[in-house]
C-alpha positions as CSV (number, residue, x, y, z in Angstrom):
1,M,-16.8,47.7,-37.9
2,D,-17.6,44.1,-39.2
3,S,-21.9,44.6,-38.8
4,A,-21.2,47.9,-40.8
5,R,-18.6,46.3,-43.6
6,R,-21.8,43.4,-44.3
7,A,-24.2,45.8,-43.9
8,T,-22.3,48.0,-46.7
9,E,-21.6,45.2,-49.1
10,G,-25.3,44.1,-48.9
11,G,-26.4,47.7,-50.2
12,F,-28.1,48.3,-47.0
13,I,-25.9,51.8,-45.9
14,E,-23.6,53.9,-47.1
15,P,-21.6,54.1,-44.4
16,V,-20.2,57.3,-42.4
17,L,-17.7,56.2,-39.7
18,V,-17.4,58.5,-36.4
19,G,-14.6,58.1,-34.2
20,E,-11.0,57.7,-33.4
21,A,-9.6,57.4,-37.0
22,D,-6.5,55.7,-35.9
23,G,-8.7,53.0,-34.3
24,I,-11.0,52.5,-36.7
25,N,-8.6,52.3,-39.7
26,E,-6.8,49.6,-37.4
27,I,-9.6,47.9,-36.9
28,A,-10.9,48.0,-40.8
29,R,-7.1,46.5,-41.6
30,Q,-7.3,43.7,-39.3
31,I,-11.0,42.8,-40.8
32,G,-10.0,43.4,-44.7
33,W,-12.1,46.3,-45.2
34,D,-11.0,48.7,-47.2
35,I,-12.4,52.0,-46.2
36,S,-10.5,54.5,-48.6
37,G,-13.5,55.5,-50.0
38,I,-15.6,56.0,-47.3
39,R,-16.0,59.0,-45.3
40,L,-14.5,58.8,-41.7
41,V,-15.4,61.9,-39.6
42,P,-12.8,61.8,-36.5
43,A,-14.2,62.0,-32.7
44,D,-11.9,61.4,-29.5
45,G,-13.8,59.2,-27.1
46,E,-17.8,58.3,-26.5
47,R,-18.5,61.7,-25.7
48,Q,-17.3,63.9,-28.8
49,A,-18.3,61.0,-31.2
50,A,-22.0,60.5,-30.2
51,E,-22.4,64.4,-30.2
52,T,-20.7,64.4,-33.6
53,A,-22.9,61.7,-35.3
54,A,-25.8,63.7,-33.7
55,S,-24.6,66.6,-35.3
56,L,-24.4,64.7,-38.7
57,A,-28.1,63.6,-38.2
58,R,-29.3,67.0,-37.3
59,G,-27.4,68.6,-40.6
60,G,-29.0,65.6,-42.7
61,E,-25.6,64.5,-43.6
62,V,-26.3,61.2,-42.4
63,A,-30.3,59.2,-42.3
64,A,-29.6,56.6,-39.4
65,L,-27.5,56.3,-37.0
66,M,-26.1,53.1,-35.4
67,K,-24.3,52.4,-32.2
68,G,-20.6,51.4,-32.7
69,H,-18.5,50.7,-29.6
70,I,-19.8,53.0,-27.2
71,H,-22.0,53.1,-24.3
72,T,-25.9,53.3,-25.1
73,D,-26.5,55.8,-22.5
74,T,-24.0,57.9,-23.7
75,L,-25.1,57.8,-27.3
76,M,-28.6,58.8,-26.3
77,R,-27.6,61.7,-24.1
78,A,-26.0,63.1,-27.0
79,I,-29.3,62.5,-29.3
80,L,-31.9,63.4,-26.6
81,T,-30.4,66.5,-25.7
82,R,-32.3,69.5,-26.9
83,S,-29.2,71.1,-28.7
84,A,-28.9,68.1,-30.5
85,G,-32.4,69.4,-32.5
86,L,-33.3,65.4,-33.0
87,R,-36.2,65.6,-30.9
88,T,-39.8,65.4,-31.7
89,D,-42.6,66.0,-29.7
90,R,-43.2,62.0,-29.0
91,R,-41.1,60.3,-26.3
92,V,-38.3,58.2,-27.7
93,S,-38.8,54.1,-27.3
94,H,-37.2,50.8,-28.8
95,I,-38.7,48.3,-30.9
96,F,-37.7,44.3,-31.1
97,H,-38.4,43.4,-35.0
98,M,-38.6,39.4,-34.0
99,T,-38.3,37.0,-36.6
100,L,-38.1,33.1,-36.0
101,P,-37.6,30.1,-37.6
102,G,-40.7,28.5,-39.0
103,R,-42.7,31.4,-38.4
104,D,-44.0,33.4,-41.1
105,R,-45.0,36.6,-39.8
106,V,-43.0,38.8,-37.8
107,I,-43.6,39.9,-34.0
108,H,-42.6,43.6,-32.7
109,I,-41.9,43.7,-29.1
110,T,-41.8,47.6,-27.1
111,D,-40.2,48.3,-25.4
112,A,-37.4,46.6,-23.6
113,A,-34.8,48.4,-23.9
114,V,-35.1,52.2,-23.0
115,N,-38.5,53.4,-21.2
116,V,-38.0,51.4,-17.9
117,Q,-41.8,52.4,-16.3
118,P,-43.9,53.9,-18.8
119,G,-47.1,55.2,-17.6
120,V,-50.4,55.4,-20.0
121,A,-48.6,59.0,-22.1
122,E,-45.3,57.2,-22.5
123,K,-47.4,53.6,-23.7
124,L,-49.4,56.0,-26.3
125,D,-46.3,57.3,-27.6
126,I,-44.3,53.4,-27.2
127,V,-47.4,52.3,-29.5
128,L,-47.4,55.6,-32.1
129,N,-43.6,54.4,-32.9
130,A,-44.1,50.9,-32.8
131,V,-47.0,51.5,-35.6
132,E,-45.1,53.9,-37.5
133,L,-42.0,51.4,-37.8
134,A,-44.4,48.8,-39.2
135,Q,-46.0,50.7,-41.4
136,S,-42.8,51.7,-42.8
137,L,-42.1,47.7,-43.2
138,G,-45.4,47.4,-44.9
139,M,-48.1,46.6,-42.6
140,E,-51.1,48.1,-43.7
141,S,-53.1,47.9,-40.2
142,P,-50.7,46.6,-37.5
143,K,-52.6,44.6,-34.7
144,V,-51.2,46.0,-31.3
145,A,-51.7,43.9,-28.5
146,M,-51.1,45.8,-25.1
147,L,-49.7,43.2,-22.4
148,S,-50.6,42.4,-19.1
149,G,-51.5,39.3,-17.1
150,A,-55.0,39.0,-17.8
151,E,-57.2,39.8,-20.1
152,T,-59.6,41.9,-17.8
153,V,-59.4,45.2,-16.0
154,N,-58.3,44.5,-12.9
155,P,-57.5,47.7,-10.2
156,A,-54.5,45.1,-8.5
157,M,-53.0,44.9,-12.0
158,P,-52.3,48.5,-12.9
159,S,-50.7,47.1,-16.0
160,S,-54.3,46.1,-17.0
161,V,-55.9,49.4,-16.4
162,E,-52.8,51.2,-18.2
163,A,-53.5,49.4,-20.9
164,D,-57.4,49.5,-21.2
165,E,-56.9,53.4,-21.0
166,V,-54.3,53.2,-23.8
167,V,-56.7,51.3,-26.0
168,R,-59.6,54.0,-25.3
169,L,-57.5,56.9,-26.3
170,A,-56.4,55.0,-29.5
171,N,-60.0,54.2,-30.1
172,N,-60.9,58.1,-29.9
173,G,-58.4,58.6,-32.6
174,A,-55.1,59.5,-31.1
175,V,-54.0,55.9,-33.0
176,K,-54.8,55.9,-36.9
177,G,-54.3,53.0,-39.0
178,A,-54.0,50.3,-36.6
179,I,-56.2,48.6,-33.9
180,V,-55.4,48.6,-30.8
181,D,-56.8,46.5,-28.4
182,G,-56.0,44.7,-24.6
183,P,-55.2,44.1,-22.1
184,F,-54.2,40.5,-23.3
185,G,-52.7,38.0,-21.6
186,F,-49.0,36.8,-23.8
187,D,-51.1,33.7,-24.9
188,N,-54.5,34.8,-26.3
189,A,-52.2,37.9,-28.3
190,V,-50.2,35.5,-30.1
191,S,-52.1,32.1,-30.4
192,P,-55.1,32.1,-32.2
193,E,-56.5,28.5,-30.6
194,A,-56.0,29.9,-26.8
195,A,-58.0,33.1,-27.9
196,L,-60.8,30.6,-28.8
197,I,-60.3,28.5,-26.5
198,K,-60.6,31.4,-23.6
199,G,-63.4,33.1,-25.7
200,V,-61.3,36.1,-26.3
201,D,-63.4,38.2,-28.8
202,S,-60.9,40.6,-30.7
203,P,-59.3,41.2,-34.3
204,V,-56.1,41.6,-32.2
205,A,-55.9,38.1,-30.2
206,G,-54.0,35.6,-31.4
207,Q,-53.2,37.9,-34.6
208,A,-50.7,40.7,-32.8
209,D,-48.4,42.3,-35.0
210,I,-47.0,44.5,-31.9
211,L,-46.7,43.7,-28.5
212,V,-46.5,46.2,-26.0
213,V,-45.3,45.0,-22.5
214,P,-45.8,46.8,-19.0
215,N,-42.5,48.0,-18.5
216,L,-39.2,46.9,-19.5
217,E,-38.2,44.2,-17.7
218,S,-40.9,42.4,-18.6
219,G,-40.1,42.9,-22.6
220,N,-36.3,42.0,-21.8
221,F,-37.3,38.3,-20.3
222,L,-39.4,38.3,-23.2
223,F,-37.5,39.0,-26.0
224,K,-34.3,37.3,-24.7
225,Q,-36.4,33.7,-23.8
226,M,-37.3,34.1,-27.7
227,V,-33.6,34.9,-28.6
228,Y,-32.3,32.5,-26.4
229,F,-34.7,29.5,-26.2
230,M,-36.5,29.8,-30.2
231,S,-33.4,31.0,-32.1
232,A,-35.4,34.4,-32.8
233,T,-33.8,37.3,-34.2
234,A,-34.0,40.6,-32.8
235,A,-33.3,43.7,-34.5
236,G,-33.4,46.8,-32.4
237,I,-34.2,49.6,-33.2
238,V,-35.4,53.3,-31.8
239,M,-38.2,55.3,-32.9
240,G,-39.3,59.1,-31.9
241,A,-36.4,61.0,-33.3
242,K,-35.8,62.3,-36.1
243,V,-33.8,60.0,-37.1
244,P,-34.4,56.2,-36.3
245,V,-31.0,54.8,-34.0
246,V,-29.7,51.3,-34.2
247,L,-28.8,50.2,-30.7
248,T,-26.8,46.8,-30.8
249,S,-25.4,44.9,-28.4
250,R,-22.0,42.7,-28.1
251,A,-24.1,39.6,-27.6
252,D,-25.8,40.3,-30.7
253,P,-25.0,37.8,-33.2
254,S,-24.2,39.7,-37.0
255,E,-28.1,38.4,-38.3
256,A,-29.3,40.7,-35.6
257,R,-27.0,43.6,-36.5
258,L,-28.0,43.7,-40.1
259,A,-31.5,43.1,-39.8
260,A,-31.3,46.3,-37.5
261,A,-29.3,47.9,-40.4
262,A,-31.6,47.0,-43.1
263,I,-34.5,48.2,-41.5
264,A,-33.2,51.5,-40.8
265,S,-32.5,52.1,-43.9
266,I,-35.5,51.4,-44.9
267,I,-37.1,54.3,-42.6
268,G,-34.6,56.6,-43.4
269,E,-35.6,56.7,-46.7
270,R,-39.1,57.3,-45.9
């Protein structure tokens, strides 16, 4: 609720609050937010709140969805059920928009929250969703690095084989308006010096805007290391549905929630 208030006061969103009316009004009173002029749609319980929000999105009454105090799986189930009408021909995926102190470039990490062990087809959709987000935020030709444990294709390392296949598909026209290459080790994707020393010759090497991780576990470790050891801000967005979805965690700082709300508003307008 406080994040929604701050995003509203910042001019990022025009909120529609969905949930138990008495509880919402009480929390608004506690945080000093006058919601008398804000639309409140009553819903009892998590499931009804999620289904109601999905219905508002399907009807075009809202341009984005933001998770409140409900479980992620409850919200995503309501969005992805066929009757909700929010699915597209792409698999949904999660993208962390990472900003780091002292670094003027944004890094996108995907997918660290939704797809547990994606295969080649799923990874291609993950790339397409991340490229769409990056382009919506003004990146004309984002550079996409398919991460693995090394820069060579090794049958003993399945992520390198899958990365090579995604790159082949991308270069054959499956991905437009982006440069996709790999496999890369993390160092050669983000460090020009490391790429130079190791002789990695690619327009993506050391310049990656988007890091596509092999699986959820590796992405989860990576973004949390950046948050807790490098003071990065991670704004999480789900793409691939007809509206963007902001997935927040109870541990997220308000800055991450505000950044995610701002990103969702940009995508929603587009």
